[in-house]
N, C-alpha and C positions, 0 to 999 in steps of 0.2 A: 334701753327704755323702748325704743321703736320695735325691737325684736319681740319684747314682751307684749306690747299692744297688738302686734301683728298676729301672735299666737291666739289671742283671745277674740279678735274681731272676726265676725262672719259676714259674708256677702249676702245681704238680705234684700237687695234691690237690683233688678235687671231691667235694662231698656231693650225694646224690640222695635223692629220695623213693622208697623201694622199690616196685617194681611190684606190682600186685595179682595174687596167684596165680590162674591158671586152674585150675578144679577138676579138670581132666584133665591138668594139666601132668605131664610125665615126661621122662626121658632127659637127655642132656647136649648142650649146644651149646658150640662153640669160637668165641671172638672173637679176631681178629688184625688188625693193621694191616700193610699190605704196600706195597712199592715195588720194582718191577722184580725179581720173584722167579720169573719164568717157568721158569728152569732147575731150581728146587727145589720148587715148590709142588705139583706132581702127586704126588711121592713122599710129601710131608708130608700132604696131604689124604687120599690113598688109605690111608696107614697109619692115620690116625685114624678114617676111615670104617670100616675093618676092625676097629678097636678099639671100635666101637659108638657113635661120635659121630653124633647125630641130625641136626644142622644146623651149618653154618659161616656166620658173619657176618664177612665180609671187607671191611675198610675200605681202599680203594685210595687211597694217598697220592700220586697223580700218576704212576702207572706209564706208561712209554713203550715197554714191550715187550709181550709177549703174555700177561702174568700172568693176566689175567681170563679170557681165552679158554681157556688151558690148564686153569685151575681148573674151569670149567664143563664142559669136555670129559672130565675125568677122574672126575667124580662123577655119580651119577644125577640125573635132572631134579628140580629143586626141593630139592636137598640143600644149596644154597649161595645166600646173598644177598650181593650186592656193592653196597657203598655208596661213591660217590665222596667222597673225604675229603681233598682237597688244599687246604690253607688255612693261613693264619697269623692267629690271632685274638688280640687284645689287648683288655683293658678300655679303655674310653674314657679319655683323658687319662693313659695309662700306657704305659710301654715294656715291661711284663711280658708275656711270651708264655704263652698257655695251652697246656699240653702236649697236642699233638694226639693222642697215644696214649691219655692219660687221658680226653680228651674223647670219643674213640671208644668206650672201655670204658663210659663213663657213658651214652652214647647207646644202646649195645646193651642194657645191663642195663635201662634205663628203658623202652625201646620193645619189646623182645623177651623180656625175662627172665621174664615171667609165664607163659610156656608151658613152662618147663623146671625140672626139679628141681635141675639143676646147670648152671653156666656156668664154663668154663675160659678164662683170659685169658693167651694165650701168643704166641710169635713163630714164624716159619716155620723157624727153626733149632732149635726145641725140640720134642721128642717125648715125650708122656706114655705110658710103657710099663707095662702091667699085668705084674707079676712072677709071679703065680700064676694069676690068673683069665683068662677069655677075652674080657673087655671092661673098659673103664674103669668103666662103671656097676656091673658085678659087683663090682669091687674096692672100690667105694664103699658097697656094701650095708650093711656093718656100721657105717657112720658116720652113721646117720640122726639122731643127736643133735648132730652137728657142722654148723655153718652156714658154716664157713670153714676151708679146708684149705690149708696151705702146703707146697709141694713144693720141696725144695732142688735147685739145679743140680748136675748131674754133668757135668763139663766135658771135652769132647772137643776135642783139638787137631788137628795136621796128620797124625798117623799116618805121618809120614815123607814125605808127598807134597809135592813142589815145585809141581806143577801139578795141576789137577783130573783125576783118573783117569776112565776110562770106567766107567760103572755107577752104582750107587746110593750115596747118602751112607751109609746104614746098613751096607752091605756093605764099603765102602772105609774107613770111619773107625771103628775098633774099639778104639782106644787112648784112654783118658781119664786125667785126673789121679787118682792113686791114692787120695788121702785126701779124699773128698767132704765130710768134716766137719772139715777143717782151717780153722778159723775165722780164723786169722791169715794165710791165704794171699792174701786179696783176691779169691778165686775163689768165695766162697759168697754166693749170693743166692737168692731164691725167686720162684716164680710161684704163683698162687692158683687154686683151684677153690672156688666159693662157691655157696650157695643165693642166687640173684639176688633172691628175694623177701624176703630179710633184709638185703640190701646197703644200707649207709648212707653210706659214704665210700670213695672209690676212689683208689688210687695204682697205679703200674705194678707194684710188687713187694710190696705189702701192701694188704689190704682191711679195712674195718671193717664188721662185721655187727651188727645190732640195737643200734647205738650203742655197741658195745664193741670194744676192740682186743684180741680173743681169737682164737686160731687153734689148729687141731689139726694133728698130723702124720697120715700116711697110715694109722696104726693107732688113731687117736682120742685120743692124749695131748694135752691142751690146756694152753696157756700163754698169758701175755700176749704180744702180738706182739713187743714189744721184747726178749723173752727167748727168741727162736727159736734163737739161736746158742749152743746147748749140746749136749753129747753126749747128754743125756737126751732132747732133742727130736728129734735127727736120726734119720730112718728112711727106708728105701726098701724096706720089706718087701713092701708091696702095690702101690705105684705108684712108678716112678722117672722123674724128669724129666731126660732126656738133652738136653744143650745142645751142639750141634755148632758151637762158638763160632768157630772159625777156618776149618775145612775145610783145603784146601791152602794153602801159603804164598802162591801167586798170588791165591787167592780172599780170603785175609786182607788182602792189600794193597788189593784192590778194596774190601773192607769199610771199611778206613781212609779210602780216597778218597771213599767214599759219605758219610761223616760222620754225625753224630748227628741224630736226628729234631728235636732242638731246636738251631737254628742257633747260639745263644749258648753251646752246650756242645761244639761240634765240636772246638775246639782242645784242650780238656782230654781229650776222648775219643780224639783222635789220639795224644796222649802216652801215654795209659793202655794202649792195646791192645798195643804191643810188649812191655811188661813182663809182661802177662798171658800172652801167647803163650809167652814163655820159661818162665814158671812152669808152665804147663799141660804142656808137653813135657818138663819136667825130671824128672818122676817119674810114670811111666804104668803102667797095667795094662790087660790086654785085657778088654773088656766087650762081650759079645755079647747083652745082654739084649733088645734090640729084635729081633734076628734070631731068637732063641729064641722070642719071642712069636709072630712071624709063622709060624714052623715049627709051633708048637703049635696054631695055629688053621687051618693048611693054606693060608696066604696067600702063601707064597713062590712066585715065578715059576718 
């Protein structure tokens, strides 16, 4: 029985020694793990650069397309660091797999975090949108007492597209699930922005800072991490995390075929996605928050 459980279980939580803060640390860095995202990474990186991100730490999980070249071409010189990260690691004498995304996050925070006030840990289909301010850092100005910020997903579906339309993701996908705080929908999860010099334990969707599982929303309301799924905690007043989960139906099928980053979770992941797509597209509203931000800062093409 123990052997069976050992084969199935993955290591999805890692503890680190927080990096020493550089006396001149400032700004925000984004950490992401990627694989074959050449079609999408330019828009994603350009958006966040326009939103004031100082540097991108991109962990390349074995891309076979032009992902890395596209990224370097779309950003100013020295704005991105690409780290090869194609690996399957297990503790000796164990079949447990160390979650490669969590490992990337731990590496980035430990090795680069000391230079930044904030680090955001997101994916290429997620956009951090300032709702009122002209940059992410400006939106975080009032949260100096927070070490750990949780942003809830706002789930965008197909917007009626069978295949990928011409043009940008942000312009073509404007319909999202109406109730972002519907905690019974299966569509609510979080990504984190943290003070890397306070970071002590890392998971994909939650972080521990200063040895405590406490987190704030985007206006500074703090709760225990396990209590995030409440109406009182939900907020997108200052920052909204847009998750372009499926894009078109054809791209959604490609996402299913791509599988989960953890090989032992791919079957469950493949079963879950169709249910989520139906749910996302079942009750939608128009959300142009990302476009409005780009218009506000004069960054629309």
